C-alpha positions as CSV (number, residue, x, y, z in Angstrom):
1,M,-3.9,19.8,3.0
2,D,-7.0,21.2,4.8
3,A,-9.1,19.3,7.3
4,A,-11.7,18.1,4.8
5,Q,-9.0,16.8,2.4
6,M,-7.2,15.1,5.2
7,Q,-10.4,13.4,6.3
8,A,-11.1,12.3,2.8
9,H,-7.6,10.9,2.4
10,A,-7.8,9.1,5.8
11,I,-11.1,7.4,4.7
12,K,-9.4,6.2,1.5
13,V,-6.4,4.8,3.4
14,H,-8.8,3.2,6.0
15,R,-10.8,1.5,3.2
16,A,-7.6,0.3,1.5
17,L,-6.3,-1.2,4.7
18,G,-9.7,-2.7,5.5
19,E,-9.3,-5.4,2.8
20,Q,-7.3,-8.4,4.1
21,T,-5.0,-8.8,1.1
22,R,-4.0,-5.2,0.9
23,Y,-3.4,-5.2,4.7
24,R,-1.1,-8.2,4.2
25,I,0.8,-6.4,1.4
26,V,1.4,-3.4,3.6
27,Q,2.6,-5.8,6.4
28,L,5.0,-7.6,4.1
29,L,6.5,-4.3,2.8
30,T,6.8,-3.0,6.4
31,T,8.8,-6.1,7.5
32,E,10.6,-7.1,4.3
33,G,11.2,-3.8,2.5
34,D,10.7,-3.2,-1.2
35,L,9.3,-6.1,-3.2
36,C,8.2,-6.7,-6.8
37,P,4.8,-8.2,-7.7
38,A,6.4,-11.7,-8.3
39,E,7.9,-11.7,-4.8
40,L,4.7,-10.6,-3.3
41,E,2.8,-13.2,-5.2
42,K,5.1,-16.0,-3.8
43,R,4.6,-14.7,-0.2
44,L,0.9,-14.2,-0.4
45,E,0.2,-17.7,-2.0
46,S,-2.9,-18.4,-4.0
47,I,-3.5,-14.8,-5.1
48,P,-3.5,-14.5,-9.0
49,L,-1.1,-11.9,-10.3
50,S,-4.1,-10.0,-11.9
51,T,-5.7,-9.7,-8.4
52,L,-2.5,-8.7,-6.8
53,S,-2.0,-5.9,-9.5
54,H,-5.5,-4.6,-8.6
55,H,-4.6,-4.4,-4.9
56,L,-1.3,-2.7,-5.6
57,K,-3.0,-0.1,-7.8
58,Q,-5.5,0.6,-5.0
59,L,-2.6,1.1,-2.5
60,V,-0.7,3.3,-4.9
61,E,-3.8,5.4,-5.5
62,C,-4.2,6.2,-1.8
63,Q,-0.5,6.9,-1.6
64,L,0.3,4.0,0.8
65,L,2.8,2.5,-1.7
66,T,5.3,4.0,-4.0
67,P,6.3,2.2,-7.2
68,Q,9.9,2.4,-8.3
69,K,11.1,1.1,-11.6
70,Q,14.5,-0.8,-11.4
71,G,15.5,-2.2,-14.7
72,T,12.6,-4.2,-16.1
73,F,11.0,-4.6,-12.7
74,I,8.8,-2.4,-10.6
75,Y,9.4,-2.5,-6.9
76,Y,6.8,-1.3,-4.4
77,S,7.8,0.4,-1.1
78,L,5.7,1.6,1.8
79,N,5.2,5.4,1.8
80,R,6.1,6.0,5.4
81,E,5.1,9.7,5.2
82,T,1.5,8.7,4.3
83,V,1.4,6.1,7.2
84,Q,2.7,8.7,9.7
85,K,0.1,11.3,8.5
86,F,-2.6,8.7,8.7
87,A,-1.6,7.7,12.3
88,A,-1.3,11.4,13.3
89,Y,-4.8,12.1,11.9
90,L,-6.3,9.1,13.9
91,I,-4.7,10.3,17.1
92,S,-5.8,13.9,16.7
């Protein structure tokens, strides 16, 4: 990834994390590991599943989360590689 692409990706990640609910989702996945939307919905309280799905989609699009199908459920995990690259970019 060249410098311009890295900057564009860092901006997407920054925007995604700038929204409180998405930030909380990332925090939960960091501390609790892989979770499905139903588990996230319980922990986030008062967030409709449709809104949660929108936030998960945004986080997947900027590669902060990775969806993994397990049976009939989809579990989301933190993409630590993206987080490390984002942190390294901010420090550089």
